[in-house]
C-alpha positions as CSV (number, residue, x, y, z in Angstrom):
1,M,-66.8,17.9,8.2
2,E,-64.7,17.1,11.2
3,V,-61.1,15.8,10.1
4,N,-60.4,12.1,11.6
5,V,-57.8,13.8,14.1
6,V,-56.8,9.8,16.1
7,E,-55.4,8.9,12.3
8,R,-53.2,11.8,12.8
9,L,-51.8,11.0,16.1
10,P,-48.2,8.9,16.7
11,N,-48.3,6.0,18.8
12,P,-47.5,7.5,22.7
13,I,-44.0,7.2,22.1
14,I,-43.5,9.1,19.2
15,L,-45.9,11.9,20.8
16,K,-44.5,12.3,23.7
17,K,-40.9,12.7,22.2
18,L,-42.1,15.1,19.4
19,M,-43.7,17.3,23.0
20,K,-40.2,17.3,24.3
21,I,-38.5,18.7,21.4
22,Q,-41.4,21.1,20.8
23,A,-41.1,22.1,24.5
24,A,-37.0,22.4,24.4
25,L,-37.5,24.9,21.9
26,N,-39.9,26.7,23.7
27,I,-37.4,26.7,26.2
28,I,-35.1,27.9,24.3
29,L,-36.9,30.8,22.6
30,C,-38.7,32.1,25.2
31,Q,-37.3,32.7,28.8
32,D,-41.2,33.4,30.1
33,E,-42.4,30.1,31.1
34,W,-46.2,31.6,31.2
35,L,-45.3,32.4,27.3
36,R,-44.2,29.4,25.9
37,Y,-46.4,27.6,23.4
38,H,-45.8,24.6,24.3
39,S,-44.4,22.4,27.2
40,Y,-43.2,19.4,29.1
41,V,-43.3,18.4,33.2
42,Q,-41.4,15.0,33.2
43,D,-42.2,14.6,37.2
44,W,-46.3,15.7,36.8
45,D,-47.8,13.1,39.1
46,E,-46.1,9.8,40.4
47,G,-44.8,7.8,36.9
48,V,-47.0,10.6,35.2
49,C,-45.9,12.8,32.7
50,M,-47.1,16.1,31.5
51,A,-47.1,17.8,27.9
52,K,-49.3,21.3,27.3
53,I,-50.0,23.7,24.4
54,D,-51.2,26.8,25.4
55,N,-52.2,29.6,22.8
56,G,-52.7,32.4,25.2
57,A,-55.8,33.2,23.4
58,G,-58.0,30.6,25.9
59,D,-57.0,27.4,24.1
60,H,-55.4,24.5,25.4
61,L,-54.3,20.6,25.0
62,I,-53.0,18.9,28.0
63,I,-51.4,15.3,27.3
64,L,-50.7,13.0,30.2
65,F,-48.5,10.2,29.8
66,S,-49.0,7.3,32.4
67,P,-48.3,3.6,32.9
68,E,-52.2,2.5,32.1
69,G,-52.0,5.2,29.0
70,S,-52.0,8.4,27.5
71,I,-55.4,10.8,27.4
72,I,-55.4,14.1,25.6
73,K,-57.8,16.5,27.1
74,G,-58.3,20.0,24.2
75,F,-60.6,23.4,24.9
76,D,-61.0,25.4,22.4
77,H,-62.5,28.5,23.5
78,E,-64.5,29.3,20.3
79,S,-66.1,26.1,20.4
80,E,-70.0,25.3,20.2
81,L,-69.0,22.2,22.8
82,S,-67.7,24.8,25.5
83,P,-69.3,24.4,28.9
84,Y,-69.2,28.2,28.3
85,A,-71.3,28.4,25.7
86,Q,-73.8,26.4,27.3
87,D,-76.8,27.9,29.4
88,E,-76.3,24.5,31.8
89,H,-72.1,25.1,31.7
90,K,-71.7,21.7,31.7
91,V,-69.2,19.2,29.8
92,W,-70.7,18.3,26.4
93,Q,-72.4,14.6,26.2
94,G,-70.3,11.6,25.2
95,I,-66.6,13.7,25.8
96,Y,-65.5,11.5,28.8
97,E,-68.5,8.5,28.5
98,A,-66.0,6.1,27.0
99,V,-62.7,7.0,28.4
100,P,-61.4,4.1,31.1
101,K,-61.4,4.9,34.5
102,E,-57.8,4.5,35.1
103,L,-56.9,7.4,32.6
104,I,-60.1,9.7,33.1
105,S,-58.8,9.9,36.8
106,L,-55.7,11.2,35.4
107,L,-57.6,14.5,35.0
108,E,-59.0,15.2,38.4
109,D,-56.1,17.2,39.4
110,D,-57.3,21.3,39.5
111,A,-54.7,22.4,37.8
112,I,-55.9,20.3,34.9
113,E,-59.3,21.8,34.8
114,Q,-61.4,18.7,33.8
115,D,-64.5,20.2,32.6
116,D,-62.9,23.3,30.3
117,V,-62.9,20.6,27.8
118,T,-64.1,20.5,23.9
119,F,-63.0,17.2,23.0
120,C,-61.2,13.8,24.5
121,I,-58.8,11.3,23.0
122,W,-57.1,8.6,24.5
123,R,-55.0,5.0,24.2
124,E,-54.7,2.6,26.6
125,N,-50.8,0.5,26.3
126,S,-53.2,-2.4,25.5
127,D,-54.5,-0.7,22.3
128,T,-53.4,-0.2,18.4
129,F,-55.3,3.2,18.0
130,W,-56.2,6.0,19.7
131,H,-59.9,6.5,21.0
132,K,-62.6,9.9,20.8
133,G,-65.6,9.9,22.5
134,K,-68.6,9.7,20.2
135,V,-70.2,13.2,20.5
136,E,-72.9,15.2,18.3
137,I,-71.2,18.1,17.0
138,P,-74.0,21.0,15.9
139,E,-74.0,21.0,11.9
140,G,-70.9,23.5,11.0
141,G,-69.3,23.6,14.1
142,S,-66.1,22.3,15.6
143,D,-65.2,20.9,18.8
144,G,-61.4,22.2,18.1
145,S,-59.3,19.3,17.6
146,D,-58.6,19.7,14.2
147,F,-57.0,23.3,15.2
148,L,-54.9,21.9,18.5
149,V,-53.7,18.7,17.3
150,G,-52.6,20.4,14.5
151,C,-50.1,22.3,16.8
152,I,-48.3,19.7,17.5
153,F,-45.4,19.9,14.6
154,H,-44.2,16.4,13.7
155,T,-41.2,18.1,11.3
156,P,-38.5,21.2,11.7
157,D,-40.4,22.5,9.0
158,D,-43.6,23.0,10.8
159,F,-42.3,24.1,13.6
160,V,-39.9,26.7,12.1
161,E,-43.3,28.1,10.1
162,F,-44.6,28.2,13.5
163,A,-41.8,30.1,15.2
164,R,-41.8,32.7,12.6
165,D,-45.8,33.0,13.0
166,Y,-45.7,33.3,16.6
167,Y,-42.3,33.9,18.4
168,E,-41.4,36.7,14.9
169,L,-37.9,34.8,14.9
170,S,-36.3,33.2,11.8
171,L,-34.6,29.8,12.6
172,S,-32.3,28.0,11.0
173,L,-34.2,24.8,9.8
174,D,-30.6,22.8,10.1
175,V,-30.6,23.6,13.9
176,V,-34.1,23.0,14.3
177,A,-33.8,19.3,12.2
178,Q,-30.5,18.6,14.4
179,I,-33.2,18.8,17.8
180,Y,-35.7,16.8,15.9
181,D,-33.2,14.3,15.3
182,N,-32.5,14.1,18.9
183,V,-28.8,15.6,18.8
184,P,-27.5,16.9,21.9
185,I,-28.3,20.5,22.3
186,T,-25.7,22.5,23.1
187,A,-24.7,25.8,23.9
188,E,-23.3,26.5,20.6
189,I,-26.8,25.5,19.0
190,I,-28.8,27.7,21.8
191,N,-26.6,30.5,20.8
192,I,-27.6,30.0,16.8
193,L,-31.2,30.0,17.7
194,N,-31.6,32.5,20.1
195,P,-28.2,34.8,20.6
196,D,-30.1,37.1,23.6
197,C,-30.7,33.7,25.9
198,D,-28.6,32.9,29.1
199,A,-27.2,29.4,27.2
200,K,-26.1,28.3,30.7
201,E,-29.4,29.0,32.3
202,V,-31.6,27.4,29.3
203,L,-29.1,24.1,29.6
204,Q,-30.0,23.9,33.4
205,E,-34.1,23.8,32.3
206,L,-33.7,21.6,29.4
207,E,-31.7,19.0,31.9
208,L,-35.3,18.5,33.6
209,L,-37.2,17.5,30.4
210,R,-34.8,14.1,30.1
211,L,-34.7,14.3,26.6
212,R,-32.4,11.1,25.5
213,S,-34.7,9.3,28.1
């Protein structure tokens, strides 16, 4: 039985803050941009911010925050709903059918790869909860949403556990907790988490995130 992932998602303001925090930590921990698990682009398009989770194994989650609302596009390459698992190679019926046009239009950029999708979740600014397309998932199957939404780490403890597995780093929970609490990131904090990086370069890249906005 598929877990109701929409109930696990915070409101867009909190979600955006979480994605920025995780992107900041990835910048500190990994100098190679293409290897980062969480990333965030403040000015993806006019008035639109983009957050992305990419596990490097073919699965991703893209979140677009816009003045009209927010939309999440997820792709689990092992899901039965993947276009690559079907003879017709098309988007599974129902994934996008109820999405408001001003939000679905945000996915039209080629870099988003709109058709590489196994689930979609959205929320207009006037909504009080997230929506998910009504999709018939084959018995015993999954659209990958439980797995990928689970890669949004709500607490410092969860991020520290993730970093131990993915980056093979043992991070200071107290320092990660400071970043989750929106404490300004200093060169000292950066050096504690990753003594091997260039703190000055990291600080320059962190400025682009506008963490405190």
